[in-house]
N, C-alpha and C positions, 0 to 999 in steps of 0.2 A: 536518373537512379536506375538501379537494376536490382533484381531479387538477390538477396544475400543469405545463402543457405546456412551460413556459420551462425546466424542469429537464431534461426528455427533449431540448428543443433544445439546451441547454447542452452535455449529455452526447454527443449525436450530433455536434453540431459540432466538439467536442474530439477525437472518435474519428477523424472525417475529416481534421481538422488534423494529428493524430498520424501518421495513416497517410500523409499526404501529405509530412510531413517525413521519416519513416522511409524512403519511397520516393525522397528526394531529388527530389520534383517541382519544388520552387522554384528548384533548381539548373538546371532546363530553360529557366528564364526569366531566368537570370542573377541570382537572389536568393539571396544567402547569410544564412542564419540561424545565429548563434553559439551553441554548444552552451548557454552560460549563460543566454542570452535563451530558448531553448527551454525550458530547466528552470524558469525563472521563470514563464514563461505556463503550462506544466503545473501547476506547484505551485499558482499563483494559481487556477485552476479546480479543481484538486482540493480545496483548503482551503475555496473558496467552496461546493462541493456537500456537503461535510462539515458545514458550519454550516446549509445550509439544509434537510438531511435529519436530521441527528443532534441529539437534545436534550442538554441539559447534565447531566442527571442519569438515574439507573436506576431502574426499578421491577420488583421481583421477578426481579432478574437479568437482564433484558432492557433494551435502550435504548429510551428513550421515543420513540414515534412513527418506528420505523425499520423496521416490520414491512413496510410496502409502499414500495419506493423510487420508485413514482410518485406518492406524495402528499406535499405539502409539509405540515411541522409548523408550528406556529404560533410565528413569530419573536418574539423579545424584542429589546428595544433592543440588548442587549450582542451579539446576534448580528451586527445591522447593523455595529456598531462593530468587530467581529473582522474581518468580511469586509472593511471598509473599511481597515483597519490592514494585513492581508495584501495588499490590492490596492496599497496606497501602497509597502509595503516591496519587493514583488516587481516593482511596476509602475516603480519607479525603475531597476531592473536592465534593464528593456526599453527605457524611453525615453531613460535617459542612461548607456547602456553604456559610453560612452568614460569617464565620471567613474569608474565601477566599475573600468575598466582602470587608471586614475590611482591610485586607492585600492591596487591590487595592486602597482604600482611604487612606491608611498610606503612600503608595509609597515605602514601604520597607519591608523585611523580618526579623522576630526576630530569634532567634537561632532554635525555633521549625520550623518555616517556611523553613529555609534552609535546615533541616534533611529531612522533607517531600518532598522539591523539589529534593534534591539528591536521595532519595528513588524511586522517579520516573524517574528521568533523568538516572541514571546509568542503570536500566534494559532496558529502552527505546533505548539507544545506543547499548547494547548488543543484543537486538532483530532486529535493524537495520543490524548489523555486520553480524548476522546469516542468514538473508534473503537476503541481497543485497553484501555482501561482506565487506571488510575492509577498502575500499577505502573512502565512505562516512562518517563513524564514524572519520576516520583520518583526513578528511578535516574539519569536524565540530570541533574536538578538536583542531586543528591547529590555527584556527580563534578565538577559545575561550583562547588558550594560549596566542596570540598576543595581544587580548584585556586585559588580566591580567597583562601581563608583558610590555605592551606598555611604561610605564614611566622609563622602564630601558633599552630601545632599542635605538640604534645610529639612527644618520642622520634623514632621512625621516620617518623612522619608529617610531620615538620619538612621543609620545602623553600622553594625559591625563590618557586615560584608563579607565576601570571600576573595582570596586572591585567585589569579588566573590557573595557577597550578592546581589548586583544589578544585576549581570548577571543571578542569580538564581531567583530573582524577575520577571525579563523579560521572563524567561522561563517558570515560574510556574504561574504567574499572568497576565503578561504583554500581550497586544492584538497580539503582534507579535511572541509569544512564542509557547509552545507545543498546547496550545488550541486556536491557532490563525485561521487565515483564512483559510489554507489548510486542517486542521483537520475538520473545519467545511463543507467545500466543500465534503470531502471525506464522511463524515457520514451522510450528509444530501441529497446530489445528486449522487455521485459515487456509493455507495452502491448499489441504485436502479438499476443502470445500469448494476452493477456487478452480482447481483442476476438474472436479465433479461437475461444477456449473459448465466449465468450457466444454467437457464432453457432451453434456446434455444438449447445450446450444449446439454443437457442430452436428449432432445426430438429429437435429430437427425438432427439438422439444419446443422451442419458440413458436413454431407453426402450430404444434399441438396444443399449447396454451392458448392460443389464440383461437383455434376451432373450438375448443371448450368453453372460452369466454363467449364467443358468438352463439353457442347453444344455450348458455345460461341467461345472456341478456340481449342478444343480438334483436330479439323480436319487439323488446319495450322501447318506449318513447326515449330518444336520445342513447338508442343502443350503441352505436359506434363508440361515443365517448365512455360509456360504462364498459364495453369491451376493452378500451384501451387501459382502463383503471383495473379490470380483474386481471387481464393477462400480464400487465405490467407487476402487478402484486404478486402473481404466481411466479413469474420467471425471476423477479428480485429475490423470491425467498431461496433460490439456488444460486444464484450469481453473487448477490451482495454488492453490486456495482452499479450505480445509476447510469453511468455512460454506457456501458456493455448493454443494460436493461432498454434504454432508449433507442441504441444503434440496433438491437436484435427486433423489438416489438415495434418500434416507431415506423419502420419501413413499410409496415402492413397498415397499423392503426391510422397514423396520420393521413395517408391518401384516403383511407375509408371514412374518416370524419369529414374531410374536404368534399368528398363526392356528395355528401348529402346537405352542403351548404355551410358548414362551419369555415370560419375565415382560417387562413393558414396560421395565423398568429395564435388564435384560440386553439386549434388543433395541437400545435407544437406545444403550448402550455399546459394543456391536460397531459399529454405525454411525459413532459418533462417533470410534473408534480408526481404523477403516479410512479414513475421510474425511481425518483427519489424516495417516495413513501414505501416502494416495493424493496429499498435496501434494507429497511429495520424490521421486516418479517422474518420469524424463524424459518428456517433452522440458523441462515448464515448472519443475517442481522447486521450486515457491514462490519463485522469481525468485532463490534464493540461487546457483544454479549459475553464472549469468551473472557474479554478483560475485565467486564464487570463481575463475573462469577469468581474469577481469580481474587480481584480486589476486595469485594464484599464478603467473601468467604461463603458463599451459598451455592446450591447445586445449579448447573446449567439450565436443568430443567424448570427451576423456580423462576429464572430470568425469562424464559420462553413464555411461561404461563402469564407472568406480569404483562409481557409485551403483547401478549395475544388479547 
């Protein structure tokens, strides 16, 4: 594998695009970008990066060819096919937005609409599988299957159900589908905090958090473990990602815990739990705080106070 600057260019370009949209820069020039188009562009870029960087299988519990995000894995024919499929499904929303609005007014999808919806849904499910594992896609497919075959189920499982065209309409056009509230929160709010956290991480904030934690707890009994908890909590408050948290602070805290006699398994466990807990600390809180505020109808500050 070799360095692939195009991936860096795509990620950097998308970060600048997201910041410009969130900062309403196009509005200064009289350009209006509908939320669904913004979501489609963001989703297409994200899915493309997933297929460029994440392999289809796992080895020894780790994703193949994902250790270095700056390196391109060897792409297969189906990777190109999945990227093209997602580009067509999401690109139709961008290029033919008026037709998508017509679907919303009609309340159903024709054959072309169903094909376009499937072209986006299938690669999206595969992207979720490659990044989170097989459990979440199986849960989604289970409930889709229950909905489709509900008229044929016995007892309390029996119901009217929905046809495939109606499910695809909800996923592709409906307010609770792919372009619903979670995606809107991700592309309008979470992306800013993610970029901010990445900038802090690259600027050495992780080391600063560890130094601060050492000053606060390094002198006490079990100090290195407490340092791991504090540093992961502080770093998680800006990253919102357990994996990046463990990767950033763990390289310092795990060897530090091992140096005073903690077993490697215990040291890794402390860092893993601390990094996971750090994800739900304000302000980022794993993105769920923003979704909670929208769904519950309360201010973001109230969610932060409750979490604290």
